[in-house]
mmCIF file as gemmi writes it, N, C-alpha and C atoms, coordinates in Angstrom:
data_model
loop_
_atom_site.group_PDB
_atom_site.id
_atom_site.type_symbol
_atom_site.label_atom_id
_atom_site.label_alt_id
_atom_site.label_comp_id
_atom_site.label_asym_id
_atom_site.label_entity_id
_atom_site.label_seq_id
_atom_site.pdbx_PDB_ins_code
_atom_site.Cartn_x
_atom_site.Cartn_y
_atom_site.Cartn_z
_atom_site.occupancy
_atom_site.B_iso_or_equiv
_atom_site.pdbx_formal_charge
_atom_site.auth_seq_id
_atom_site.auth_asym_id
_atom_site.pdbx_PDB_model_num
ATOM 1 N N . MET Axp A 1 ? 0.809 -1.01 0.228 1 0 ? 1 A 1
ATOM 2 C CA . MET Axp A 1 ? -0.122 -0.131 -0.139 1 0 ? 1 A 1
ATOM 3 C C . MET Axp A 1 ? 0.831 1.09 0.06 1 0 ? 1 A 1
ATOM 4 N N . ILE Axp A 2 ? 1.982 1.108 0.937 1 0 ? 2 A 1
ATOM 5 C CA . ILE Axp A 2 ? 2.674 2.204 0.999 1 0 ? 2 A 1
ATOM 6 C C . ILE Axp A 2 ? 3.482 2.832 -0.312 1 0 ? 2 A 1
ATOM 7 N N . LYS Axp A 3 ? 4.143 1.5 -0.929 1 0 ? 3 A 1
ATOM 8 C CA . LYS Axp A 3 ? 4.679 1.81 -2.257 1 0 ? 3 A 1
ATOM 9 C C . LYS Axp A 3 ? 3.841 2.041 -3.282 1 0 ? 3 A 1
ATOM 10 N N . THR Axp A 4 ? 2.731 1.65 -3.152 1 0 ? 4 A 1
ATOM 11 C CA . THR Axp A 4 ? 1.715 2.275 -4.228 1 0 ? 4 A 1
ATOM 12 C C . THR Axp A 4 ? 1.748 3.812 -4.065 1 0 ? 4 A 1
ATOM 13 N N . ILE Axp A 5 ? 1.487 4.322 -2.866 1 0 ? 5 A 1
ATOM 14 C CA . ILE Axp A 5 ? 1.18 5.734 -2.618 1 0 ? 5 A 1
ATOM 15 C C . ILE Axp A 5 ? 2.674 6.481 -3.236 1 0 ? 5 A 1
ATOM 16 N N . ILE Axp A 6 ? 3.586 6.238 -2.749 1 0 ? 6 A 1
ATOM 17 C CA . ILE Axp A 6 ? 5.026 6.749 -3.239 1 0 ? 6 A 1
ATOM 18 C C . ILE Axp A 6 ? 5.236 6.507 -4.661 1 0 ? 6 A 1
ATOM 19 N N . THR Axp A 7 ? 4.949 5.736 -5.265 1 0 ? 7 A 1
ATOM 20 C CA . THR Axp A 7 ? 4.982 5.38 -6.425 1 0 ? 7 A 1
ATOM 21 C C . THR Axp A 7 ? 4.016 6.545 -7.448 1 0 ? 7 A 1
ATOM 22 N N . LEU Axp A 8 ? 2.978 6.535 -6.831 1 0 ? 8 A 1
ATOM 23 C CA . LEU Axp A 8 ? 1.856 7.456 -7.483 1 0 ? 8 A 1
ATOM 24 C C . LEU Axp A 8 ? 2.23 9.103 -7.46 1 0 ? 8 A 1
ATOM 25 N N . SER Axp A 9 ? 2.9 9.059 -6.344 1 0 ? 9 A 1
ATOM 26 C CA . SER Axp A 9 ? 3.179 10.393 -5.764 1 0 ? 9 A 1
ATOM 27 C C . SER Axp A 9 ? 4.525 10.877 -6.722 1 0 ? 9 A 1
ATOM 28 N N . LEU Axp A 10 ? 5.167 10.139 -6.956 1 0 ? 10 A 1
ATOM 29 C CA . LEU Axp A 10 ? 6.562 10.009 -7.853 1 0 ? 10 A 1
ATOM 30 C C . LEU Axp A 10 ? 6.086 10.737 -9.154 1 0 ? 10 A 1
ATOM 31 N N . ILE Axp A 11 ? 4.932 9.67 -9.586 1 0 ? 11 A 1
ATOM 32 C CA . ILE Axp A 11 ? 4.51 9.656 -11.155 1 0 ? 11 A 1
ATOM 33 C C . ILE Axp A 11 ? 4.127 11.236 -11.144 1 0 ? 11 A 1
ATOM 34 N N . LEU Axp A 12 ? 2.809 11.366 -10.332 1 0 ? 12 A 1
ATOM 35 C CA . LEU Axp A 12 ? 2.485 12.817 -10.276 1 0 ? 12 A 1
ATOM 36 C C . LEU Axp A 12 ? 3.178 13.979 -10.444 1 0 ? 12 A 1
ATOM 37 N N . SER Axp A 13 ? 4.514 13.949 -9.35 1 0 ? 13 A 1
ATOM 38 C CA . SER Axp A 13 ? 5.184 15.072 -9.152 1 0 ? 13 A 1
ATOM 39 C C . SER Axp A 13 ? 6.22 15.318 -10.675 1 0 ? 13 A 1
ATOM 40 N N . MET Axp A 14 ? 6.508 14.152 -11.298 1 0 ? 14 A 1
ATOM 41 C CA . MET Axp A 14 ? 7.056 14.345 -12.577 1 0 ? 14 A 1
ATOM 42 C C . MET Axp A 14 ? 5.996 14.687 -13.563 1 0 ? 14 A 1
ATOM 43 N N . GLN Axp A 15 ? 5.003 14.656 -13.557 1 0 ? 15 A 1
ATOM 44 C CA . GLN Axp A 15 ? 4.151 15.156 -14.371 1 0 ? 15 A 1
ATOM 45 C C . GLN Axp A 15 ? 3.733 16.455 -14.024 1 0 ? 15 A 1
ATOM 46 N N . LEU Axp A 16 ? 3.937 17.135 -13.136 1 0 ? 16 A 1
ATOM 47 C CA . LEU Axp A 16 ? 3.75 18.485 -12.875 1 0 ? 16 A 1
ATOM 48 C C . LEU Axp A 16 ? 5.143 19.29 -12.915 1 0 ? 16 A 1
ATOM 49 N N . PHE Axp A 17 ? 6.337 18.5 -12.856 1 0 ? 17 A 1
ATOM 50 C CA . PHE Axp A 17 ? 7.557 19.129 -13.278 1 0 ? 17 A 1
ATOM 51 C C . PHE Axp A 17 ? 7.661 19.107 -15.353 1 0 ? 17 A 1
ATOM 52 N N . LEU Axp A 18 ? 7.52 18.021 -15.683 1 0 ? 18 A 1
ATOM 53 C CA . LEU Axp A 18 ? 7.482 18.003 -16.91 1 0 ? 18 A 1
ATOM 54 C C . LEU Axp A 18 ? 6.371 18.813 -17.69 1 0 ? 18 A 1
ATOM 55 N N . GLY Axp A 19 ? 5.318 19.438 -17.165 1 0 ? 19 A 1
ATOM 56 C CA . GLY Axp A 19 ? 4.31 20.551 -17.538 1 0 ? 19 A 1
ATOM 57 C C . GLY Axp A 19 ? 4.671 21.446 -17.47 1 0 ? 19 A 1
ATOM 58 N N . CYS Axp A 20 ? 5.221 21.873 -16.813 1 0 ? 20 A 1
ATOM 59 C CA . CYS Axp A 20 ? 5.983 23.51 -16.275 1 0 ? 20 A 1
ATOM 60 C C . CYS Axp A 20 ? 7.011 23.949 -17 1 0 ? 20 A 1
ATOM 61 N N . SER Axp A 21 ? 7.838 23.118 -17.921 1 0 ? 21 A 1
ATOM 62 C CA . SER Axp A 21 ? 8.393 23.297 -18.988 1 0 ? 21 A 1
ATOM 63 C C . SER Axp A 21 ? 8.016 24.344 -20.266 1 0 ? 21 A 1
ATOM 64 N N . HIS Axp A 22 ? 8.672 25.113 -21.031 1 0 ? 22 A 1
ATOM 65 C CA . HIS Axp A 22 ? 8.359 25.919 -21.62 1 0 ? 22 A 1
ATOM 66 C C . HIS Axp A 22 ? 9.393 25.554 -23.021 1 0 ? 22 A 1
ATOM 67 N N . ASP Axp A 23 ? 9.001 25.32 -23.983 1 0 ? 23 A 1
ATOM 68 C CA . ASP Axp A 23 ? 9.748 24.889 -25.598 1 0 ? 23 A 1
ATOM 69 C C . ASP Axp A 23 ? 9.617 25.893 -26.659 1 0 ? 23 A 1
ATOM 70 N N . ASP Axp A 24 ? 8.802 27.273 -25.748 1 0 ? 24 A 1
ATOM 71 C CA . ASP Axp A 24 ? 8.445 28.171 -26.998 1 0 ? 24 A 1
ATOM 72 C C . ASP Axp A 24 ? 9.773 29.281 -27.163 1 0 ? 24 A 1
ATOM 73 N N . ASP Axp A 25 ? 10.712 28.992 -27.201 1 0 ? 25 A 1
ATOM 74 C CA . ASP Axp A 25 ? 12.291 29.713 -27.021 1 0 ? 25 A 1
ATOM 75 C C . ASP Axp A 25 ? 12.463 30.332 -28.468 1 0 ? 25 A 1
ATOM 76 N N . SER Axp A 26 ? 11.863 29.504 -29.557 1 0 ? 26 A 1
ATOM 77 C CA . SER Axp A 26 ? 11.968 30.103 -30.901 1 0 ? 26 A 1
ATOM 78 C C . SER Axp A 26 ? 10.888 31.413 -31.3 1 0 ? 26 A 1
ATOM 79 N N . LYS Axp A 27 ? 10.048 31.716 -30.255 1 0 ? 27 A 1
ATOM 80 C CA . LYS Axp A 27 ? 9.241 32.786 -30.478 1 0 ? 27 A 1
ATOM 81 C C . LYS Axp A 27 ? 9.848 34.073 -30.066 1 0 ? 27 A 1
ATOM 82 N N . ASP Axp A 28 ? 10.725 33.729 -28.489 1 0 ? 28 A 1
ATOM 83 C CA . ASP Axp A 28 ? 10.89 35.154 -28.271 1 0 ? 28 A 1
ATOM 84 C C . ASP Axp A 28 ? 12.442 35.564 -29.082 1 0 ? 28 A 1
ATOM 85 N N . LYS Axp A 29 ? 12.968 34.366 -29.885 1 0 ? 29 A 1
ATOM 86 C CA . LYS Axp A 29 ? 14.231 34.444 -30.485 1 0 ? 29 A 1
ATOM 87 C C . LYS Axp A 29 ? 14.084 35.789 -31.473 1 0 ? 29 A 1
ATOM 88 N N . ASN Axp A 30 ? 12.667 35.536 -32.186 1 0 ? 30 A 1
ATOM 89 C CA . ASN Axp A 30 ? 12.171 36.519 -33.46 1 0 ? 30 A 1
ATOM 90 C C . ASN Axp A 30 ? 12.072 37.903 -33.246 1 0 ? 30 A 1
ATOM 91 N N . LYS Axp A 31 ? 11.692 37.991 -31.8 1 0 ? 31 A 1
ATOM 92 C CA . LYS Axp A 31 ? 10.751 39.327 -31.323 1 0 ? 31 A 1
ATOM 93 C C . LYS Axp A 31 ? 11.968 40.399 -31.169 1 0 ? 31 A 1
ATOM 94 N N . PRO Axp A 32 ? 12.09 41.841 -31.59 1 0 ? 32 A 1
ATOM 95 C CA . PRO Axp A 32 ? 13.054 42.697 -31.749 1 0 ? 32 A 1
ATOM 96 C C . PRO Axp A 32 ? 13.416 43.188 -30.04 1 0 ? 32 A 1
ATOM 97 N N . PRO Axp A 33 ? 14.495 43.795 -29.863 1 0 ? 33 A 1
ATOM 98 C CA . PRO Axp A 33 ? 14.757 43.998 -28.604 1 0 ? 33 A 1
ATOM 99 C C . PRO Axp A 33 ? 13.974 45.023 -27.998 1 0 ? 33 A 1
ATOM 100 N N . ALA Axp A 34 ? 13.68 45.173 -26.634 1 0 ? 34 A 1
ATOM 101 C CA . ALA Axp A 34 ? 12.452 46.246 -26.138 1 0 ? 34 A 1
ATOM 102 C C . ALA Axp A 34 ? 12.988 47.343 -26.256 1 0 ? 34 A 1
ATOM 103 N N . LYS Axp A 35 ? 12.315 48.916 -26.137 1 0 ? 35 A 1
ATOM 104 C CA . LYS Axp A 35 ? 12.467 49.87 -26.514 1 0 ? 35 A 1
ATOM 105 C C . LYS Axp A 35 ? 13.129 50.482 -25.119 1 0 ? 35 A 1
ATOM 106 N N . VAL Axp A 36 ? 14.385 50.89 -24.661 1 0 ? 36 A 1
ATOM 107 C CA . VAL Axp A 36 ? 14.652 51.613 -23.449 1 0 ? 36 A 1
ATOM 108 C C . VAL Axp A 36 ? 14.953 53.046 -23.746 1 0 ? 36 A 1
ATOM 109 N N . SER Axp A 37 ? 14.442 54.102 -22.921 1 0 ? 37 A 1
ATOM 110 C CA . SER Axp A 37 ? 14.414 55.312 -23.207 1 0 ? 37 A 1
ATOM 111 C C . SER Axp A 37 ? 15.534 55.401 -21.884 1 0 ? 37 A 1
ATOM 112 N N . LEU Axp A 38 ? 16.344 56.646 -21.774 1 0 ? 38 A 1
ATOM 113 C CA . LEU Axp A 38 ? 17.695 56.969 -21.069 1 0 ? 38 A 1
ATOM 114 C C . LEU Axp A 38 ? 17.063 58.317 -20.651 1 0 ? 38 A 1
ATOM 115 N N . MET Axp A 39 ? 17.569 58.884 -19.436 1 0 ? 39 A 1
ATOM 116 C CA . MET Axp A 39 ? 17.713 60.167 -18.785 1 0 ? 39 A 1
ATOM 117 C C . MET Axp A 39 ? 18.712 60.176 -18.104 1 0 ? 39 A 1
ATOM 118 N N . SER Axp A 40 ? 18.942 61.59 -17.957 1 0 ? 40 A 1
ATOM 119 C CA . SER Axp A 40 ? 20.235 62.078 -17.509 1 0 ? 40 A 1
ATOM 120 C C . SER Axp A 40 ? 19.915 62.784 -15.609 1 0 ? 40 A 1
ATOM 121 N N . VAL Axp A 41 ? 20.885 62.278 -14.833 1 0 ? 41 A 1
ATOM 122 C CA . VAL Axp A 41 ? 20.452 62.266 -13.595 1 0 ? 41 A 1
ATOM 123 C C . VAL Axp A 41 ? 21.196 63.796 -12.989 1 0 ? 41 A 1
ATOM 124 N N . LYS Axp A 42 ? 20.431 64.124 -12.407 1 0 ? 42 A 1
ATOM 125 C CA . LYS Axp A 42 ? 21.07 65.592 -11.972 1 0 ? 42 A 1
ATOM 126 C C . LYS Axp A 42 ? 21.111 66.075 -10.449 1 0 ? 42 A 1
ATOM 127 N N . LYS Axp A 43 ? 21.721 66.277 -9.726 1 0 ? 43 A 1
ATOM 128 C CA . LYS Axp A 43 ? 22.019 66.297 -8.23 1 0 ? 43 A 1
ATOM 129 C C . LYS Axp A 43 ? 21.59 67.723 -8.032 1 0 ? 43 A 1
ATOM 130 N N . GLU Axp A 44 ? 20.723 67.847 -7.199 1 0 ? 44 A 1
ATOM 131 C CA . GLU Axp A 44 ? 20.37 69.088 -6.621 1 0 ? 44 A 1
ATOM 132 C C . GLU Axp A 44 ? 19.762 68.609 -5.159 1 0 ? 44 A 1
ATOM 133 N N . ILE Axp A 45 ? 19.666 69.729 -4.381 1 0 ? 45 A 1
ATOM 134 C CA . ILE Axp A 45 ? 18.972 70.184 -2.936 1 0 ? 45 A 1
ATOM 135 C C . ILE Axp A 45 ? 17.483 69.867 -3.288 1 0 ? 45 A 1
ATOM 136 N N . VAL Axp A 46 ? 16.783 69.232 -2.673 1 0 ? 46 A 1
ATOM 137 C CA . VAL Axp A 46 ? 15.135 69.281 -3.029 1 0 ? 46 A 1
ATOM 138 C C . VAL Axp A 46 ? 14.876 69.639 -1.286 1 0 ? 46 A 1
ATOM 139 N N . GLU Axp A 47 ? 13.902 70.348 -1.04 1 0 ? 47 A 1
ATOM 140 C CA . GLU Axp A 47 ? 13.467 70.929 0.385 1 0 ? 47 A 1
ATOM 141 C C . GLU Axp A 47 ? 12.02 69.573 0.22 1 0 ? 47 A 1
ATOM 142 N N . ALA Axp A 48 ? 12.033 69.244 1.225 1 0 ? 48 A 1
ATOM 143 C CA . ALA Axp A 48 ? 10.824 67.925 1.57 1 0 ? 48 A 1
ATOM 144 C C . ALA Axp A 48 ? 9.742 68.589 2.587 1 0 ? 48 A 1
ATOM 145 N N . PRO Axp A 49 ? 8.869 69.008 2.073 1 0 ? 49 A 1
ATOM 146 C CA . PRO Axp A 49 ? 7.428 69.691 3.227 1 0 ? 49 A 1
ATOM 147 C C . PRO Axp A 49 ? 7.194 68.77 4.105 1 0 ? 49 A 1
ATOM 148 N N . PHE Axp A 50 ? 6.573 68.8 5.366 1 0 ? 50 A 1
ATOM 149 C CA . PHE Axp A 50 ? 6.579 67.922 6.189 1 0 ? 50 A 1
ATOM 150 C C . PHE Axp A 50 ? 4.848 68.103 6.856 1 0 ? 50 A 1
ATOM 151 N N . GLU Axp A 51 ? 4.183 67.495 6.616 1 0 ? 51 A 1
ATOM 152 C CA . GLU Axp A 51 ? 2.854 67.585 7.017 1 0 ? 51 A 1
ATOM 153 C C . GLU Axp A 51 ? 2.273 66.614 8.164 1 0 ? 51 A 1
ATOM 154 N N . PHE Axp A 52 ? 2.099 67.146 9.311 1 0 ? 52 A 1
ATOM 155 C CA . PHE Axp A 52 ? 1.765 66.168 10.127 1 0 ? 52 A 1
ATOM 156 C C . PHE Axp A 52 ? 0.263 66.358 10.595 1 0 ? 52 A 1
ATOM 157 N N . THR Axp A 53 ? -0.469 65.279 11.014 1 0 ? 53 A 1
ATOM 158 C CA . THR Axp A 53 ? -1.68 65.421 11.744 1 0 ? 53 A 1
ATOM 159 C C . THR Axp A 53 ? -1.464 65.162 13.427 1 0 ? 53 A 1
ATOM 160 N N . ALA Axp A 54 ? -2.161 66.199 13.974 1 0 ? 54 A 1
ATOM 161 C CA . ALA Axp A 54 ? -2.253 66.08 15.532 1 0 ? 54 A 1
ATOM 162 C C . ALA Axp A 54 ? -3.263 66.999 16.269 1 0 ? 54 A 1
ATOM 163 N N . THR Axp A 55 ? -3.003 66.872 17.594 1 0 ? 55 A 1
ATOM 164 C CA . THR Axp A 55 ? -3.796 67.278 18.319 1 0 ? 55 A 1
ATOM 165 C C . THR Axp A 55 ? -3.195 68.278 19.155 1 0 ? 55 A 1
ATOM 166 N N . THR Axp A 56 ? -3.492 69.158 19.588 1 0 ? 56 A 1
ATOM 167 C CA . THR Axp A 56 ? -2.894 70.408 20.529 1 0 ? 56 A 1
ATOM 168 C C . THR Axp A 56 ? -3.639 70.213 21.766 1 0 ? 56 A 1
ATOM 169 N N . VAL Axp A 57 ? -3.128 70.376 23.085 1 0 ? 57 A 1
ATOM 170 C CA . VAL Axp A 57 ? -3.775 70.586 24.25 1 0 ? 57 A 1
ATOM 171 C C . VAL Axp A 57 ? -2.775 71.41 24.895 1 0 ? 57 A 1
ATOM 172 N N . ALA Axp A 58 ? -3.303 72.281 25.794 1 0 ? 58 A 1
ATOM 173 C CA . ALA Axp A 58 ? -2.977 73.555 26.394 1 0 ? 58 A 1
ATOM 174 C C . ALA Axp A 58 ? -1.969 73.174 27.427 1 0 ? 58 A 1
ATOM 175 N N . SER Axp A 59 ? -0.849 73.516 28.021 1 0 ? 59 A 1
ATOM 176 C CA . SER Axp A 59 ? 0.032 73.302 28.463 1 0 ? 59 A 1
ATOM 177 C C . SER Axp A 59 ? -0.21 73.637 30.435 1 0 ? 59 A 1
ATOM 178 N N . LYS Axp A 60 ? -1.231 74.55 30.419 1 0 ? 60 A 1
ATOM 179 C CA . LYS Axp A 60 ? -1.976 74.987 31.718 1 0 ? 60 A 1
ATOM 180 C C . LYS Axp A 60 ? -3.342 75.042 31.593 1 0 ? 60 A 1
ATOM 181 N N . SER Axp A 61 ? -3.944 74.626 32.595 1 0 ? 61 A 1
ATOM 182 C CA . SER Axp A 61 ? -5.534 74.65 32.28 1 0 ? 61 A 1
ATOM 183 C C . SER Axp A 61 ? -6.109 75.239 34.05 1 0 ? 61 A 1
ATOM 184 N N . VAL Axp A 62 ? -7.535 75.544 33.817 1 0 ? 62 A 1
ATOM 185 C CA . VAL Axp A 62 ? -7.838 76.199 34.926 1 0 ? 62 A 1
ATOM 186 C C . VAL Axp A 62 ? -9.259 75.66 35.04 1 0 ? 62 A 1
ATOM 187 N N . GLN Axp A 63 ? -9.736 74.895 36.218 1 0 ? 63 A 1
ATOM 188 C CA . GLN Axp A 63 ? -11.278 74.257 36.863 1 0 ? 63 A 1
ATOM 189 C C . GLN Axp A 63 ? -11.835 75.3 37.699 1 0 ? 63 A 1
ATOM 190 N N . ILE Axp A 64 ? -13.02 75.794 37.09 1 0 ? 64 A 1
ATOM 191 C CA . ILE Axp A 64 ? -13.806 76.834 38.148 1 0 ? 64 A 1
ATOM 192 C C . ILE Axp A 64 ? -14.702 76.098 38.79 1 0 ? 64 A 1
ATOM 193 N N . HIS Axp A 65 ? -14.702 75.919 39.93 1 0 ? 65 A 1
ATOM 194 C CA . HIS Axp A 65 ? -16.289 75.253 40.705 1 0 ? 65 A 1
ATOM 195 C C . HIS Axp A 65 ? -16.536 76.111 41.693 1 0 ? 65 A 1
ATOM 196 N N . ALA Axp A 66 ? -18.14 76.121 41.754 1 0 ? 66 A 1
ATOM 197 C CA . ALA Axp A 66 ? -18.956 77.082 42.696 1 0 ? 66 A 1
ATOM 198 C C . ALA Axp A 66 ? -18.909 76.374 44.125 1 0 ? 66 A 1
ATOM 199 N N . ARG Axp A 67 ? -18.295 77.357 45.012 1 0 ? 67 A 1
ATOM 200 C CA . ARG Axp A 67 ? -18.38 77.349 46.483 1 0 ? 67 A 1
ATOM 201 C C . ARG Axp A 67 ? -19.741 77.238 47.235 1 0 ? 67 A 1
ATOM 202 N N . VAL Axp A 68 ? -20.826 77.717 46.495 1 0 ? 68 A 1
ATOM 203 C CA . VAL Axp A 68 ? -21.982 77.79 47.011 1 0 ? 68 A 1
ATOM 204 C C . VAL Axp A 68 ? -23.148 77.428 46.473 1 0 ? 68 A 1
ATOM 205 N N . ASN Axp A 69 ? -24.147 76.951 46.978 1 0 ? 69 A 1
ATOM 206 C CA . ASN Axp A 69 ? -25.392 76.193 45.735 1 0 ? 69 A 1
ATOM 207 C C . ASN Axp A 69 ? -25.847 77.473 45.61 1 0 ? 69 A 1
ATOM 208 N N . GLY Axp A 70 ? -26.639 76.915 44.028 1 0 ? 70 A 1
ATOM 209 C CA . GLY Axp A 70 ? -27.397 78.51 43.512 1 0 ? 70 A 1
ATOM 210 C C . GLY Axp A 70 ? -27.567 78.543 42.013 1 0 ? 70 A 1
ATOM 211 N N . TYR Axp A 71 ? -27.9 79.411 41.437 1 0 ? 71 A 1
ATOM 212 C CA . TYR Axp A 71 ? -27.848 79.627 39.756 1 0 ? 71 A 1
ATOM 213 C C . TYR Axp A 71 ? -26.714 80.722 39.493 1 0 ? 71 A 1
ATOM 214 N N . LEU Axp A 72 ? -26.812 80.289 38.351 1 0 ? 72 A 1
ATOM 215 C CA . LEU Axp A 72 ? -25.282 81.526 37.885 1 0 ? 72 A 1
ATOM 216 C C . LEU Axp A 72 ? -26.202 82.615 36.944 1 0 ? 72 A 1
ATOM 217 N N . GLN Axp A 73 ? -26.141 83.925 37.531 1 0 ? 73 A 1
ATOM 218 C CA . GLN Axp A 73 ? -27.019 84.955 37.061 1 0 ? 73 A 1
ATOM 219 C C . GLN Axp A 73 ? -25.991 85.489 35.605 1 0 ? 73 A 1
ATOM 220 N N . ASN Axp A 74 ? -24.808 86.139 35.892 1 0 ? 74 A 1
ATOM 221 C CA . ASN Axp A 74 ? -24.087 86.515 35.149 1 0 ? 74 A 1
ATOM 222 C C . ASN Axp A 74 ? -22.744 85.833 34.882 1 0 ? 74 A 1
ATOM 223 N N . ILE Axp A 75 ? -22.193 85.93 33.916 1 0 ? 75 A 1
ATOM 224 C CA . ILE Axp A 75 ? -20.699 85.849 33.583 1 0 ? 75 A 1
ATOM 225 C C . ILE Axp A 75 ? -19.967 87.048 33.166 1 0 ? 75 A 1
ATOM 226 N N . ASN Axp A 76 ? -18.839 87.123 33.808 1 0 ? 76 A 1
ATOM 227 C CA . ASN Axp A 76 ? -18.358 88.309 33.816 1 0 ? 76 A 1
ATOM 228 C C . ASN Axp A 76 ? -17.012 88.258 33.145 1 0 ? 76 A 1
ATOM 229 N N . TYR Axp A 77 ? -16.952 87.157 32.407 1 0 ? 77 A 1
ATOM 230 C CA . TYR Axp A 77 ? -15.625 87.251 31.596 1 0 ? 77 A 1
ATOM 231 C C . TYR Axp A 77 ? -15.842 86.444 30.332 1 0 ? 77 A 1
ATOM 232 N N . ARG Axp A 78 ? -14.555 86.566 29.409 1 0 ? 78 A 1
ATOM 233 C CA . ARG Axp A 78 ? -15.054 85.573 28.264 1 0 ? 78 A 1
ATOM 234 C C . ARG Axp A 78 ? -13.502 84.829 28.004 1 0 ? 78 A 1
ATOM 235 N N . ASP Axp A 79 ? -14.392 83.311 27.336 1 0 ? 79 A 1
ATOM 236 C CA . ASP Axp A 79 ? -13.293 82.362 27.467 1 0 ? 79 A 1
ATOM 237 C C . ASP Axp A 79 ? -11.584 83.001 26.774 1 0 ? 79 A 1
ATOM 238 N N . GLY Axp A 80 ? -10.664 82.662 27.61 1 0 ? 80 A 1
ATOM 239 C CA . GLY Axp A 80 ? -9.335 82.952 26.957 1 0 ? 80 A 1
ATOM 240 C C . GLY Axp A 80 ? -9.09 84.616 27.526 1 0 ? 80 A 1
ATOM 241 N N . SER Axp A 81 ? -9.893 85.235 28.233 1 0 ? 81 A 1
ATOM 242 C CA . SER Axp A 81 ? -9.567 86.449 28.398 1 0 ? 81 A 1
ATOM 243 C C . SER Axp A 81 ? -8.681 86.509 29.898 1 0 ? 81 A 1
ATOM 244 N N . PHE Axp A 82 ? -7.884 87.749 30.237 1 0 ? 82 A 1
ATOM 245 C CA . PHE Axp A 82 ? -7.179 87.611 31.264 1 0 ? 82 A 1
ATOM 246 C C . PHE Axp A 82 ? -7.998 88.424 32.484 1 0 ? 82 A 1
ATOM 247 N N . VAL Axp A 83 ? -7.69 87.684 33.367 1 0 ? 83 A 1
ATOM 248 C CA . VAL Axp A 83 ? -8.668 88.301 34.582 1 0 ? 83 A 1
ATOM 249 C C . VAL Axp A 83 ? -7.73 88.795 35.633 1 0 ? 83 A 1
ATOM 250 N N . LYS Axp A 84 ? -8.491 89.877 36.104 1 0 ? 84 A 1
ATOM 251 C CA . LYS Axp A 84 ? -7.513 90.696 37.221 1 0 ? 84 A 1
ATOM 252 C C . LYS Axp A 84 ? -8.175 90.328 38.999 1 0 ? 84 A 1
ATOM 253 N N . VAL Axp A 85 ? -7.564 90.685 39.857 1 0 ? 85 A 1
ATOM 254 C CA . VAL Axp A 85 ? -7.895 90.322 40.985 1 0 ? 85 A 1
ATOM 255 C C . VAL Axp A 85 ? -9.141 91.235 41.436 1 0 ? 85 A 1
ATOM 256 N N . GLY Axp A 86 ? -10.036 90.566 41.956 1 0 ? 86 A 1
ATOM 257 C CA . GLY Axp A 86 ? -11.375 91.411 42.442 1 0 ? 86 A 1
ATOM 258 C C . GLY Axp A 86 ? -12.2 91.331 41.459 1 0 ? 86 A 1
């Protein structure tokens, strides 16, 4: 049984290798050579612009909490403005 499996696998592998060979070399010999274009290379300094996607965060922040219970009636400051004592 094992000899039969080995023999079959050898026959199949030989058919696989023989089926992959190419005998069409005569077609390739009649083709003209491929066209190749040439370019001259010039050395120069090129500035590379860098763009990054990022999120910014403030280095310092303040949280304002009420010390008493109640409702806010007026806002006497604007976001981002400087405040003075009193």
